[in-house]
C-alpha positions as a printed Julia matrix, in Angstrom:
345×3 Matrix{Float64}:
  95.42  -100.43   -85.56
  97.55   -99.93   -82.43
  94.53  -100.92   -80.32
  94.07  -104.11   -82.33
  97.77  -104.98   -82.04
  97.55  -104.5    -78.26
  94.45  -106.72   -78.08
  96.21  -109.42   -80.12
  99.26  -109.31   -77.82
  96.97  -109.64   -74.76
  95.14  -112.55   -76.4
  98.39  -114.38   -77.22
  99.74  -113.82   -73.71
  96.5   -115.13   -72.14
  96.51  -118.16   -74.43
 100.14  -119.04   -73.55
  99.47  -118.59   -69.81
  96.41  -120.87   -69.99
  98.42  -123.53   -71.85
 101.1   -123.38   -69.12
  98.46  -123.67   -66.41
  96.87  -126.62   -68.15
 100.18  -128.53   -67.99
 100.71  -127.59   -64.31
 100.08  -130.76   -62.2
  98.36  -128.76   -59.42
  95.78  -127.46   -61.93
  95.48  -130.79   -63.72
  94.65  -132.55   -60.43
  92.0   -130.0    -59.45
  89.02  -131.03   -61.58
  87.12  -127.78   -61.08
  90.07  -125.55   -62.0
  91.12  -127.8    -64.88
  87.59  -127.6    -66.31
  87.6   -123.78   -66.02
  91.06  -123.45   -67.64
  89.99  -125.89   -70.39
  86.83  -123.86   -71.02
  88.8   -120.6    -71.3
  91.35  -122.22   -73.64
  88.55  -123.48   -75.87
  87.03  -119.98   -75.89
  90.33  -118.42   -77.02
  91.22  -121.07   -79.59
  89.33  -119.45   -82.5
  90.6   -115.89   -81.85
  94.15  -117.25   -81.31
  94.13  -119.03   -84.7
  92.92  -115.8    -86.34
  95.73  -113.83   -84.65
  98.35  -116.29   -86.0
  96.88  -116.03   -89.52
  96.96  -112.2    -89.16
 100.66  -112.24   -88.16
 101.56  -114.54   -91.08
  99.67  -112.32   -93.54
 101.42  -109.21   -92.15
 104.82  -110.88   -92.68
 103.81  -111.94   -96.21
 102.68  -108.39   -96.99
 105.98  -106.92   -95.8
 107.89  -109.43   -97.95
 105.7   -108.71  -101.02
 106.22  -104.93  -100.7
 109.97  -105.42  -100.7
 110.13  -107.81  -103.66
 109.35  -106.71  -107.23
 108.34  -110.27  -108.25
 105.77  -110.47  -105.42
 104.42  -106.92  -105.55
 101.34  -107.95  -107.5
 100.22  -109.94  -104.42
 100.01  -106.76  -102.29
  96.29  -105.89  -102.95
  95.23  -109.48  -102.28
  97.21  -109.62   -99.02
  95.86  -106.22   -97.9
  92.29  -107.44   -98.49
  93.05  -110.65   -96.56
  94.46  -108.65   -93.61
  91.43  -106.33   -93.57
  89.12  -109.35   -93.46
  91.13  -110.98   -90.65
  91.09  -107.74   -88.66
  87.31  -107.53   -88.93
  86.95  -111.17   -87.81
  89.39  -110.59   -84.93
  87.52  -107.53   -83.72
  84.31  -109.56   -83.7
  86.0   -112.46   -81.9
  87.6   -110.18   -79.31
  84.51  -108.09   -78.62
  83.49  -108.4    -74.99
  80.74  -110.95   -74.54
  78.01  -110.88   -71.94
  79.23  -112.9    -68.92
  75.79  -114.55   -68.81
  76.11  -115.86   -72.4
  77.33  -119.31   -71.36
  74.51  -119.92   -68.89
  71.43  -122.12   -69.07
  68.19  -120.15   -69.38
  64.66  -120.09   -68.09
  62.07  -119.01   -70.66
  58.58  -117.8    -69.71
  55.91  -117.33   -72.39
  52.61  -115.55   -71.6
  49.57  -114.89   -73.76
  49.21  -111.19   -74.51
  46.33  -109.36   -76.2
  43.91  -111.38   -78.3
  42.12  -113.78   -75.94
  42.03  -117.44   -77.01
  43.99  -116.66   -80.17
  46.81  -115.2    -78.03
  46.86  -118.4    -75.95
  47.12  -120.49   -79.14
  49.95  -118.24   -80.28
  51.76  -118.71   -76.92
  51.54  -122.47   -77.6
  52.98  -122.01   -81.11
  55.9   -119.98   -79.71
  56.53  -122.66   -77.08
  56.78  -125.31   -79.82
  58.97  -123.09   -82.02
  61.44  -122.29   -79.23
  61.67  -125.82   -77.83
  62.24  -127.19   -81.36
  64.94  -124.57   -81.88
  66.61  -125.61   -78.61
  66.59  -129.27   -79.64
  67.94  -128.43   -83.11
  70.85  -126.58   -81.46
  71.62  -129.62   -79.28
  70.29  -128.14   -76.03
  68.22  -130.03   -73.48
  64.71  -128.76   -72.7
  63.12  -129.17   -69.27
  59.47  -128.19   -68.81
  58.96  -126.27   -65.56
  55.34  -125.1    -65.37
  52.3   -124.51   -67.53
  48.91  -122.92   -67.16
  46.82  -124.19   -70.1
  44.06  -122.06   -71.58
  40.49  -123.45   -71.43
  40.31  -123.64   -75.24
  43.86  -124.59   -76.26
  47.34  -123.18   -75.98
  48.69  -121.58   -72.83
  47.93  -118.65   -70.57
  51.51  -119.13   -69.42
  54.26  -121.73   -69.88
  57.82  -121.9    -68.51
  60.74  -124.15   -69.45
  64.5   -124.36   -68.99
  67.03  -124.68   -71.82
  70.27  -126.32   -70.73
  73.59  -126.37   -72.55
  76.78  -124.34   -72.98
  75.9   -120.96   -74.47
  72.11  -121.32   -74.19
  71.67  -117.68   -73.09
  73.78  -116.38   -76.0
  71.27  -118.01   -78.37
  67.96  -117.44   -76.57
  68.46  -113.89   -75.25
  67.29  -112.57   -78.63
  63.83  -114.09   -78.13
  62.85  -111.86   -75.19
  60.09  -109.35   -75.95
  56.64  -109.19   -77.55
  55.98  -111.5    -80.52
  53.06  -110.28   -82.65
  51.07  -112.6    -84.94
  48.73  -111.68   -87.81
  46.5   -114.52   -89.04
  42.94  -115.65   -89.65
  41.71  -117.62   -86.6
  40.06  -120.98   -87.29
  36.87  -119.65   -85.69
  36.78  -116.61   -88.01
  34.09  -117.26   -90.64
  34.58  -113.96   -92.52
  38.28  -114.59   -93.2
  39.38  -111.47   -91.3
  42.97  -111.25   -90.12
  43.34  -110.87   -86.35
  46.4   -109.5    -84.56
  47.41  -111.04   -81.23
  50.54  -111.12   -79.11
  52.47  -113.26   -76.67
  55.36  -112.1    -74.49
  58.58  -113.99   -73.93
  60.94  -113.45   -70.98
  64.39  -115.04   -71.2
  66.46  -115.16   -68.01
  69.91  -116.66   -67.34
  69.57  -119.42   -64.77
  71.39  -118.31   -61.62
  73.46  -120.57   -59.38
  72.58  -120.63   -55.7
  75.91  -118.96   -54.9
  75.08  -116.07   -57.26
  71.68  -115.29   -55.76
  71.36  -116.07   -52.08
  67.73  -116.04   -50.96
  67.09  -115.43   -47.27
  64.33  -117.87   -46.17
  62.92  -115.13   -43.9
  62.24  -113.06   -47.07
  59.87  -115.74   -48.39
  56.17  -116.28   -47.84
  55.22  -119.81   -48.93
  51.59  -120.83   -49.46
  50.44  -124.35   -50.36
  47.17  -125.25   -52.05
  45.59  -127.93   -54.24
  46.58  -128.11   -57.91
  43.86  -127.14   -60.35
  43.41  -128.07   -64.0
  41.67  -126.13   -66.8
  38.21  -125.05   -65.73
  39.24  -124.85   -62.09
  38.64  -128.46   -61.08
  40.99  -129.84   -58.43
  43.35  -132.41   -59.96
  44.72  -133.96   -56.78
  43.68  -134.49   -53.2
  46.76  -133.08   -51.44
  48.07  -129.55   -51.04
  51.03  -130.04   -53.4
  50.9   -126.74   -55.33
  53.23  -124.04   -54.0
  53.15  -120.23   -54.26
  56.37  -118.46   -53.25
  56.29  -114.69   -52.62
  59.6   -112.81   -52.3
  58.62  -110.12   -49.83
  61.37  -107.52   -50.57
  60.54  -107.37   -54.3
  56.95  -108.63   -54.39
  57.86  -111.26   -57.01
  55.49  -114.25   -56.97
  56.17  -117.7    -58.48
  53.54  -120.48   -58.41
  54.21  -124.12   -59.31
  51.78  -127.02   -59.45
  52.97  -129.35   -62.22
  54.86  -131.77   -59.97
  53.21  -134.32   -57.68
  55.07  -133.31   -54.53
  55.17  -130.06   -52.62
  58.98  -130.27   -52.33
  59.48  -130.64   -56.1
  57.17  -127.68   -56.79
  58.97  -125.57   -54.18
  62.39  -126.45   -55.67
  61.25  -125.43   -59.18
  59.62  -122.24   -57.87
  62.88  -121.22   -56.18
  64.81  -121.83   -59.43
  62.49  -119.48   -61.32
  62.56  -116.92   -58.49
  66.37  -117.0    -58.42
  66.5   -116.41   -62.2
  64.06  -113.47   -61.93
  66.08  -111.89   -59.09
  69.32  -112.39   -61.04
  67.76  -110.73   -64.09
  66.5   -107.79   -61.99
  70.03  -107.21   -60.69
  71.52  -107.51   -64.21
  69.01  -104.96   -65.53
  69.9   -102.57   -62.71
  73.64  -102.89   -63.42
  73.19  -102.55   -67.19
  71.04   -99.46   -66.74
  73.77   -97.88   -64.61
  76.53   -98.84   -67.05
  75.01   -97.78   -70.33
  71.41   -96.81   -70.9
  72.22   -95.86   -74.49
  73.72   -99.22   -75.44
  70.78  -101.17   -74.03
  68.32   -99.18   -76.1
  70.22   -99.59   -79.38
  69.36  -103.15   -80.33
  66.56  -103.72   -77.86
  66.61  -104.76   -74.26
  64.3   -107.75   -74.62
  61.75  -106.2    -72.3
  58.33  -107.75   -72.73
  56.64  -104.49   -73.7
  58.94  -104.15   -76.69
  57.58  -105.56   -79.97
  60.47  -107.49   -81.49
  58.87  -109.5    -84.3
  55.77  -109.74   -86.47
  54.71  -113.13   -87.84
  52.32  -112.69   -90.79
  50.67  -115.99   -91.76
  48.82  -114.91   -94.97
  52.13  -113.7    -96.45
  54.28  -116.49   -94.88
  56.41  -113.61   -93.58
  58.47  -112.92   -90.46
  59.97  -109.49   -89.75
  62.42  -108.8    -86.94
  61.94  -105.1    -86.15
  65.28  -104.71   -84.34
  67.4   -105.38   -87.42
  64.75  -104.8    -90.14
  65.21  -108.37   -91.39
  62.28  -109.96   -93.27
  62.03  -113.5    -94.61
  59.15  -115.26   -96.37
  59.67  -118.67   -94.78
  57.41  -118.53   -91.76
  56.49  -122.21   -91.98
  60.17  -123.19   -91.69
  60.81  -120.78   -88.83
  57.89  -122.14   -86.8
  59.66  -125.53   -87.0
  62.52  -123.95   -85.05
  64.82  -122.76   -87.85
  65.81  -119.46   -86.24
  69.58  -119.53   -86.86
  69.54  -116.73   -89.48
  67.91  -114.34   -87.0
  70.16  -115.34   -84.1
  73.29  -114.86   -86.25
  72.12  -111.5    -87.65
  71.21  -110.13   -84.18
  74.53  -111.29   -82.69
  76.46  -109.73   -85.6
  74.59  -106.44   -85.17
  75.36  -106.38   -81.44
  79.07  -107.01   -82.13
  79.09  -104.23   -84.73
  77.5   -101.77   -82.3
  79.76  -102.71   -79.41
  82.83  -102.1    -81.58
  81.43   -98.84   -82.9
């Protein structure tokens, strides 16, 4: 209780200071600082309103305990305060500093051959629909189509405030159980696709030394290996210190492909550094709800039963058709709530 009171006092002090800064002409005239102060104020608005409701309820409870006519309100007020305290703890829990960032998502076919490539395509559609439903902007970055259909690999960016806080839960191995269209006996096949979700890093956050890069150019190729243009516009960037390789060929010009490749490389390097820091800080906490590593099976999608199970929170729903249209909010909310609960525990 004392800890919560201290957190509330800190919150109220921060909120008042930000309001004062917002009315300071020197801040108001600096667009960058004004935007940052405005963003922080908006972030604290919800918790601040909860803290004021908590203080009012505490005062009401004190008054009710000291007044015979109001004493019957005590249990109701105590329940209200308990609920507000739970909401406040959730609102004040430390969030991941990357939560507000845009993201880069990479989907790769896993085990299961052509069926896995089809499944990678289904996941791409599900996640891009989800992004659009949440009001985010989707930008396709690169794709390597499979000869049959679907993708060997596909990458896209999701842009909008808080994109990482929504999409970080999608990282890992997504397993599908269904009867392939080519299966004449009606047997259920199991295949997988892996999803990597990385916060998009600013240039100032990840400086790449040009001397650390090996850049190769070559002709773009389509499915089946045929050359699709007559110039060397495709670009392969190798980061020599880490061995990371990013290839881009979707754009017409070498410069555009190189720019996109460096964006993906920067995100991968940023994610590597975040993983290193998180591992140092708390190995136990990362393993509790799942780290989003690609080897980790996070969900099973069972088509015959119209069922989706998220293994991290043991949540199962029988509305797979709806979920594949991008209706993932229930899972995002449940995973975020579980992380808050664990971080407060």
